[in-house]
N, C-alpha and C positions, 0 to 999 in steps of 0.2 A: 329468354337470355337476357341479363341483368349484371350490372356493371358488377364486376369481382365472383362473379362466378359461372367465369366460361371456364370448361374440363380443357387440361393443355392440347389434346387431341385436335379440340375447338379454335386452339389458341394457332399452334402451328398449322391448321388449316386456312387460318386466313392470311398469316403472316403467307403463308405459298401463296394463297391468292393475290395477295397486293404483288409479292413478285411475279406473279405473270401479267397482272395490267404493267406491271416495269415493263415486263417482255416484248408485250402488244405495244406498249408506248415508244418503246425505239424503233420495232419494225416497222408499225405508223407513220414515226415520225423521222427515216432514214430518208427521205425524201429532201427535210428540211435540211441536212448535211450534205445531202449530194447530190442533187438534184442539177445544180449550177454545172458541175466539174464532171459531169456525165455527158448533158448536153452539149458542153463545150468540147466535149471528148480528148479532155486533159488528161481524165482516166477510166479507164474500163473499169463497168462497173462494178466487177469483184471483188477490185482494190482499190474502188473508191469505199465499200463499206467496210474495209479492212480498218482504211484509215483515219474516217468516221470514228468505231468501234474502238480504236485505241485512243480517240481523245474524248470520245465520251467516260472512257471509264476513269482516265487518269484525272478529270475536271475537280474531283474532288481537292485534289493538293492545289488548287488554284483559287479555290473561294470558298467562304465561309458558309453557314448553315441556317444562313436567314432566310430565306425562302423555306427550307424545312418547318422555323419555327411558326409561321408566318399560316401555313397549311396545318400545321397542328394544333395551336392554339389560336390561329384569326379568323377560323370559319364559321367554324360548328363550336360551342361551348364544349371546355374539355370534360367538365364534371357530366355531364348529359351524353359523352359517347360510351357506346359501350360495343358487343361484339355485331349487334343486330347494324349498328349505325353503320359500321365499318363493314358488313358483310353487304348494306342497300347500296352505300358508294361504289364500292369496287363491280359490281354485279351491272350497275347500273354503268360505270365509265369504263368497264370493260367490254359491254353489248354493242356499246354506242360507238366504239372505236372499230368494230371487229363490221360495222354497218357501214359506215364510211370509207374503213378499210378497204371493202367488198366494192362500191361503188368508181371506188378512185378521187372523193373529194380529200384534198386537203384540210379534216375537221380539226379540232385543239384538245388534243388529248387531255392539255392541261383545263382547261373546261367542264369535259367530261368528267374529270376525276372531282373538279368542284361542282359541277352538276350534282350528282350522283351523292356527294358527301350532305349538301345542304338539303337536298330529296330527301337521303334518309336524314338526317338531324330535323327537319319540319314533321315528318312522319311520326317521328318520337314524339315530337314535345311542340309542334307547331313556331311561328316565327318565334318566338321566342329564344330557341334552339341557336340562330345564328349571330353570329358576333359579327353585326353592321359593318363597323369600319372596315374591317380587314376583306370580307366579302365585296363591301362597295370598291378598294379599290382595285381588286382583281376585275371589276364587272365592266369599271375605266378603264381598265389595260385594254379590254377588246376595241379600243378604238383607239387609244392612246399607241401600243405599240405598235400597229403596221400603219399609221402615219408617221411617227419619231422613225423605222424604217425605210419608208415608203420618201422622207425628206433627206433622211443622210444620205442614201442610195444616190437619190438626181444629185444631192451636192455633190458626191467623191465624182460620178459622172464626168459632171462639169467642169470640178477643177482637175480630173486626169487628164477630158481631151482640149483643157486649154493646156497642161502642164506640156503634151505629145503630137499640141498641134505641126509641130514641122518633120514629125516621124512618119516613114512610111508605114502602111496597115500590116506591111509582113511583119516588122520589127515589133510592131506593140503588140501584136498578136501573141509571136514569141516570149516577149515579156512577163503578159500577165498569164501566159499558162505557165509560167515559173511561180509566178505571185502567188496564183491561183490554190500552190499549194499549201500558203500561208493564211490567207482568206478561209479556206476549207477546213482547216486546224484550227483559226481562234473560232470561227461558227459552230463547230465541232462541241468545242469548248463551251462556247458559251451556251448550246445546246443540253450538257452535260452536266452544265453546272446548276443551271433551273426545273428542269425536268424531271430528273431525279431523284429531286429535293423534295420535289413535292409525296413521292412513294415514301421517302423517309419520311416525313411530317407523319403521317398513315398510321405507320408502323409506329413510330416512339408514338401518337396519341393512344393507341390501341394499348403499347405497352404500358402506358404511364395510367389509364383507366382499370388497369388490373395491378394496380400498386407495383406493378415491376422496374420502376426508376426511381422509387421512391418521392420524395416530399416537391424535388424539382424536377419540373418537364425539363430532358435533354435528347439530345438522338445518340444512341451508343456507335461505336465505334463500325461494330460489325453490323448492323445496320447501314453507314453510309457505304462500306465496300458492297454488300450484296445488292443493294440498289445501285449502286455502278455498274456491277456486273452483271446485274438482270437488260438494265440499260443498252450496253456495248453488247450486249451477246444479243437482243431485239435489233441492233442498229445492224448487225451481220448479217441476218435474215434478209432485210432489204424492204422495200414499202414499192413495189414496181409499178403498179397502177398509179401510185401517186406522185412518183420520181415521174411518170411521163405527162401529167398535167401540171404540176411543177416546172418542170425544166423546156419546157416547149411547148403545151397550150397555150399558157398566157402572152408568150412575148417569145420572139427566136433572142438568142444570147449569143456574144462573145466570149470570149475571155477576157477582153476590158469590163464586159458589162457583168459577167459573173464574181468577177475580184468584186468592185463595187458591190454589189448586191448584197456578198456574203460579210464583207466587211461592213456596210452599213448594219445589217444583220446584226453582226458578233456586236459591234458598240450597243446598239441598243440590249441585248441582253444584258453584259457587262454591266450594264447602269442597274436594270431592272434587278438582276441578279444581287447585287450591292446592294439596294434598297430594301431588299426580303419581298419582293414585288413577284408575287407566280406570274408571271406573264406566258402567252399563248408564241411559241418556237413557230408554230405556222403560221400565225397569222405575222409575226416579222418577219418573215422570210419571202410572204406572200406580196407583203406591203412592200420589202425593199424591188422586188423583181418586177413590181407594174412602176417603182418609181424609175429603175435603168431603162424599164420600153415606154415611158412618158418621157425622159431625158430626150430618147430620138425623135419621137413624134407621139403625138397622144394616139393615131390611128394603130400603131405596131403594138398597141396592147389590146390583147383580145376581150372586153369590159365584158360580154358574153358570159366569158367563163370565169372570169374575174367575179358578176356578179352573181353566179349558183356558186362560188365557195362564201362570198360574201353570207348569202343565205345560209348556207352549212353552218357558220358563223354563230349568225341568228339566233338557232336553233337549238341548237349544243346542250346548252346551260338545263333550258328547260327540259330539251326530251332527256336527258342525262337524268337530270332530277326525278322527273315522272317514275322513269326508270328503277328509281333509286329508292323511291317511296314504294312502288309496287313491291321491286325484292323484300326490302323490312317489312313490307305488313304481310307478304305469303310466308317469311320466316318466323312471322311470331303465330300465325294461322297453326305451321308444324311444330314449334317447339314446345 
């Protein structure tokens, strides 16, 4: 599979595979958007996924395409991208997502895609294939995004606790049950805005490598709509194994804490999307949930569960990268 020689059926198949990854991404990461509102019983699961899916889909109305541009041009050199590299990236990312979904581990779909993309690129051209500036920003976000989510959620809990110090627990609970509709919407917007753009970038760089976008890299509007729709459809399917882990196994959440976690996570995602940094929505909301638990007391966080999640984070990029490289080499053998 050389650049500029992909037959139309193969091109359509790769785009379909990318949209399938986006669908799995939405299903895998549904927990990020709905775990807090489900665990605090603000919304029943079937209504929560519909709520999140809607805001996932309309996210393109609120954000630019900075993240898509980073994925398309800032991870693997666009000059080296061909159908084989895209195939390896998508197989590596989708395979790792399905494994962690089955195990109930909230790993990062974003880093699975980036790992698969980088692994397939290096399988083709070695380390020279990597755009180290963009890859380095993404790798740094593994640490920074959950830390920012943690600190913002912790700060929000302290501020809210001070504001409502004289209120009864019943009145606080009732008010934040209403406010969680707002915070869940904001987080779902952030999730759709950051995560769907990663698949947009993959499809766009594939089209660019085939000369279908002209001389300037850009993301066609039909790609934007297709990726947002696939993300929303995946969210509707729900990722119930991970919802359980995120919503109750890390720490016990009340509506006020759910609001703070979602709001802290949403602010983090909005900033990252504006800066064009493809962060992990999973890392972000997990850090925020740990933050609201730690605000109560350190022992309120089940650190063993949190530790298992961190291990999944650490191995995601190399595991997906290895899978992506193997998929690229396997394709070369049969092509």
